[in-house]
Backbone as CSV, one residue per row, in Angstrom:
resi,resn,N_x,N_y,N_z,CA_x,CA_y,CA_z,C_x,C_y,C_z
1,MET,0.808,-1.203,0.000,0.000,0.000,0.000,0.847,1.261,0.000
2,SER,2.159,1.137,-0.095,3.016,2.308,-0.012,2.776,3.285,-1.160
3,LYS,2.335,2.803,-2.303,2.063,3.687,-3.431,0.596,4.106,-3.496
4,GLY,-0.209,3.580,-2.598,-1.628,3.915,-2.569,-1.946,4.763,-1.356
5,VAL,-3.139,4.632,-0.894,-3.588,5.376,0.270,-3.029,4.718,1.524
6,ASN,-2.484,5.517,2.431,-1.997,5.002,3.707,-3.046,5.335,4.756
7,TYR,-3.840,4.352,5.135,-4.919,4.578,6.088,-4.458,4.196,7.490
8,HIS,-4.064,5.172,8.249,-3.649,4.994,9.646,-2.558,3.942,9.807
9,GLY,-1.667,3.838,8.849,-0.548,2.915,8.959,-0.903,1.450,8.778
10,ALA,-2.078,1.168,8.253,-2.490,-0.223,8.059,-1.560,-0.902,7.056
11,SER,-1.191,-2.134,7.366,-0.310,-2.869,6.463,-1.075,-3.642,5.395
12,LEU,-2.398,-3.695,5.531,-3.216,-4.442,4.583,-4.590,-3.803,4.478
13,ALA,-5.126,-3.784,3.283,-6.500,-3.337,3.055,-7.217,-4.401,2.244
14,ILE,-8.413,-4.749,2.664,-9.246,-5.688,1.914,-10.439,-4.889,1.408
15,ILE,-10.620,-4.882,0.126,-11.711,-4.132,-0.487,-12.737,-5.129,-0.999
16,VAL,-13.958,-5.016,-0.508,-15.049,-5.898,-0.914,-15.993,-5.078,-1.782
17,CYS,-16.181,-5.512,-3.013,-17.026,-4.775,-3.964,-18.177,-5.661,-4.427
18,GLY,-19.262,-5.038,-4.802,-20.392,-5.777,-5.341,-21.287,-4.881,-6.156
19,ASP,-22.032,-5.468,-7.043,-22.999,-4.746,-7.875,-24.343,-4.769,-7.157
20,HIS,-24.713,-3.660,-6.541,-25.934,-3.611,-5.741,-27.212,-3.751,-6.579
21,SER,-27.094,-3.628,-7.883,-28.276,-3.810,-8.730,-28.515,-5.282,-9.061
22,ASP,-27.532,-6.144,-8.740,-27.643,-7.560,-9.096,-27.085,-8.427,-7.970
23,VAL,-27.675,-8.309,-6.779,-27.183,-9.063,-5.635,-28.368,-9.548,-4.801
24,PHE,-28.209,-10.720,-4.194,-29.264,-11.255,-3.342,-29.345,-10.437,-2.058
25,VAL,-30.562,-10.086,-1.651,-30.795,-9.347,-0.404,-31.628,-10.224,0.506
26,HIS,-31.154,-10.416,1.750,-31.906,-11.192,2.730,-33.186,-10.455,3.094
27,PRO,-34.335,-11.110,3.033,-35.598,-10.429,3.309,-35.782,-10.034,4.773
28,PHE,-35.139,-10.734,5.710,-35.378,-10.452,7.128,-34.577,-9.284,7.675
29,ASP,-33.414,-8.995,7.127,-32.632,-7.872,7.651,-32.167,-6.890,6.573
30,LYS,-32.553,-7.151,5.330,-32.249,-6.281,4.184,-30.758,-6.126,3.903
31,LYS,-29.926,-7.037,4.442,-28.496,-7.010,4.135,-28.248,-7.765,2.838
32,ASP,-27.385,-7.205,2.003,-27.021,-7.911,0.784,-25.827,-8.818,1.065
33,MET,-25.541,-9.720,0.159,-24.468,-10.694,0.365,-23.101,-10.024,0.458
34,VAL,-22.924,-8.875,-0.179,-21.654,-8.159,-0.080,-21.416,-7.745,1.369
35,SER,-22.449,-7.252,2.028,-22.337,-6.862,3.434,-22.054,-8.065,4.318
36,VAL,-22.670,-9.184,4.016,-22.465,-10.404,4.800,-21.011,-10.868,4.676
37,VAL,-20.465,-10.830,3.471,-19.068,-11.221,3.256,-18.137,-10.304,4.045
38,ALA,-18.348,-8.994,3.948,-17.508,-8.039,4.683,-17.628,-8.266,6.185
39,ASP,-18.821,-8.527,6.668,-19.047,-8.787,8.089,-18.281,-10.028,8.545
40,HIS,-18.284,-11.076,7.743,-17.563,-12.297,8.099,-16.045,-12.074,8.103
41,ILE,-15.559,-11.235,7.229,-14.131,-10.911,7.225,-13.753,-10.190,8.521
42,VAL,-14.579,-9.238,8.942,-14.329,-8.514,10.191,-14.373,-9.471,11.380
43,LEU,-15.353,-10.373,11.403,-15.462,-11.339,12.496,-14.250,-12.276,12.547
44,GLU,-13.788,-12.728,11.400,-12.627,-13.619,11.363,-11.363,-12.882,11.795
45,ALA,-11.218,-11.624,11.396,-10.060,-10.836,11.838,-10.044,-10.736,13.358
46,GLU,-11.192,-10.488,13.961,-11.295,-10.418,15.418,-10.930,-11.757,16.055
47,GLU,-11.390,-12.831,15.450,-11.084,-14.172,15.961,-9.579,-14.445,15.935
48,LEU,-8.897,-13.884,14.946,-7.455,-14.066,14.805,-6.660,-13.057,15.641
49,GLY,-7.358,-12.197,16.371,-6.694,-11.206,17.214,-6.212,-9.987,16.453
50,LEU,-6.786,-9.739,15.287,-6.395,-8.591,14.467,-7.412,-7.469,14.614
51,SER,-6.946,-6.264,14.526,-7.859,-5.121,14.533,-8.428,-4.942,13.135
52,SER,-9.629,-4.405,13.065,-10.227,-4.152,11.768,-11.148,-2.943,11.861
53,CYS,-11.444,-2.388,10.723,-12.325,-1.229,10.648,-13.134,-1.334,9.372
54,TRP,-14.438,-1.314,9.485,-15.304,-1.425,8.320,-15.653,-0.003,7.869
55,LEU,-15.263,0.339,6.660,-15.575,1.633,6.070,-16.529,1.415,4.910
56,THR,-17.489,2.285,4.749,-18.408,2.165,3.619,-18.349,3.421,2.770
57,TYR,-18.754,3.262,1.531,-18.813,4.408,0.622,-20.078,4.298,-0.177
């Protein structure tokens, strides 16, 4: 990331992208699968003892 954006000294960035016009949305909580994937990544990072920060745009 040295040639890209340096976000608070993070050594790694994981970018999760999806096409919101063509994605399955859960009817009970209105979360799309892209959000579910990002959520699982954050949960696994915590399980591994890593800090994480979920940013949205």
